[in-house]
N, C-alpha and C positions, 0 to 999 in steps of 0.2 A: 747422866753425865750432860750436861747443859749445852746448849747450840755454842755460845762463848767457852767452855772447853772444851768441846770439839773442836773449833774454830782453831782454837789457839796450839792446840796439840795437830793438825794439819799443817799450819805455817812452820811450826818445830819441827816435825817429820820430813819437811821437805827441804830444811836445814841440813838437819842433821845427815840427811842419806844424800846431800850433795847431788840433786835432782835426779837419782838414777831412777828412782821409783815412776817421777814423771817421764822418763824416758822408756818404761816397761811399757806404759800406756800407750805413748804414741806409735814407738813399732809394733804393740800389740794391738792398736785397730788398725793399722798400715796393713798389717799380713794378713788379718782377716776379711776386711774390704779387698787384698787381692786376691783371697780365697774363693770369696764369693764371684769374683771375675773370671776364675779357674784360670790364675796367672802363675805358672810354675816359679816366679821372684817371691811368691808368698814362704817359701822354704829357706830362702836364704833372710829375708826381714824376720819369719820367725825364728831362727836361728840365734840372732841378735837376741830379739826379744827373750828367749828363753834362758840365755846365759846372764842377763841384766833380773829378769827375776827369780833365776836361782840363787843370787846373791843375797835381794830382797828377804826371800821367804826363809833364807836359811838364818840370816840375822835375827827373825822372828819365831825361829823355833819350828816352823811349818816344815821338820826332817822327810815326811813321805812326798809330799809337794816339791822339797828340793830333788829327792832322787826322782822325781817325774822330770824334773827340769833334762835331769841326766840323761835318763832315756828318751826327750824328747829330741836333741841332738842328733841322738843314731836314728829316729823316725823321720826325721827332716831328711835326712840323706835318703832312706829308703823310699820315702814319698816323693822326692822329685825323681828318683829313677824309675819308679812307679807312673808319674804320671807322663814322664818324657819316652818311656821304652814299655809301659806296663801292656799294652791294647797288642790287639790280633800285629803280629809278624812284626812286633817290637814298633809298633806306631803307638800316639800318644793315647792315653788313657781316657774312657768316655763315662760319662758317669752310668751307674746301674743301682738296682734297688738290693736290698737285702733279701737272702733267701726266709723261709718260714723256721729252716731248720739253724742259719745262722741267726736266728731271733733266740731259738730256742736254746742255743749253746752259748750264747751273751748272758741268756735270762738267769737260765737256771744253773751255769757251770762258771763262766766267768768271770763274771760281776761278784758272784756271791764268795769264792773261791779269792781272788784277787783282793775283795775286800778284808774276807776273813786273813787272811795271811798278813798285809801291811796293817792291819788293827793290832794283831798280836805282836806284831813286832815293836812296835811305836809303843805299845802299854810296858813290852819288857823294859825298854829305855828310858819310856817317859810314863812313871806310874803316877806320878800326879798331874799328868794333863787331862784337862776336861773336855778336847777336842780330838782326840786321836783315831774317834769313829767316822767324826764328819771328814776331818783330815783323809781319812783309808778309803772311805765310799766316793769323796769328790776325786780323788786319785786315779781309783780303778775308773773311773766314767771316763776322765780324761782319758787317761789309756785308751780306754774301749775306742774312744773317740777319733781321735788320733789315728789308731790302726784304719779305722772305716774311712777316715779323711784320703789320708795316703793309698786306698782302694778304690776311692771316689765312689762311696757308697753315699746315695742320699739319705739317707737316715741317720748318720753322724751328726747331722746338725740339731737334731731334737736331743741327743746325748749329751752333746756340747750344752744346750740349754739348761737342762736338767743340774748339769755339772755347774755353770755359771749360777744359777740362782742357790745353789750349796755355797760356793764361792764369796757371794755377794757376806753371808753372814758370817762366814770364816775368816774373812779377810779384816772386816770391820771389827771384830773380837780382840783381832790382833793388831787394832788400830794403822791397818795398813789400807786407808781412807781410800786412796787413789785406787790402789788397786781393787777395791770392794767398788767403786763407780765404775770402774772399766769392765767391771761383769753386766752391768745394767747395758752398756754399748753394746757387749759381744751378743747378749741376748737380743737386742735388735738386729744388728748383721747376721744372725743366725735364722733368724727368721726369713730376712732376705736371702739369704744363701741358700736355704730351704726353697724357694719360691723360684729362683734364679734356676737354679740346678733342676729343678723338675721341669720347668720349661725346655732347658738343655738337653733331659730325656724325651719330652714328647715330641722333639724335634728332630734325636736320632731316630728314634720308634718309625716318624712319618717316612724319614730318608729311607730309612730299610725296608718298609713296606714299601714306597714306591719302586726301589730298586729289584725287589723278589716279584714285582708285578712284570717291568720290565726284562727279567730275566726269563718269561716264562714267555 
């Protein structure tokens, strides 16, 4: 496909979608920016974004991704509660790291299981699909990342980055160029998020050490 043809498709898509895909990009970027800043408002903005994205990806035939958007609505409510009351004595949740056991569960159990199950379902309902494995893998990664985000695990940002790289090609293949471009912005914001959350974690540990010394 030439650059001229791609440009024509983008213009045609913007008209046919009536700006919905562009709205997905705007709310998506705003949501991640708020998440980087640890603002609980990200869960409200994120809910608007996933509803809009769900409409777009359903029309594009990315049904695993559509199912993920439905789960996101539920997880957004869970994430909001955790961020506000998931800390000690129902305080605001703080950034923490994933344990080695957590890494093992994700890599050797959760990710393969989720990917395999979703790929099998998609292959059953879409036997002619050429993207069901990528759709399933990106969906599994996003679901794991969203749970990590709700629990404020620092490593969730790296999972998002891997998922975003896959989505760049997946959305472009489905001619969803705005959503594809949005993933590049998401990758940059995720890197920023990792650095900001790591700074927050370092400050938390420093405060905890001072508190322990003062108590002694």
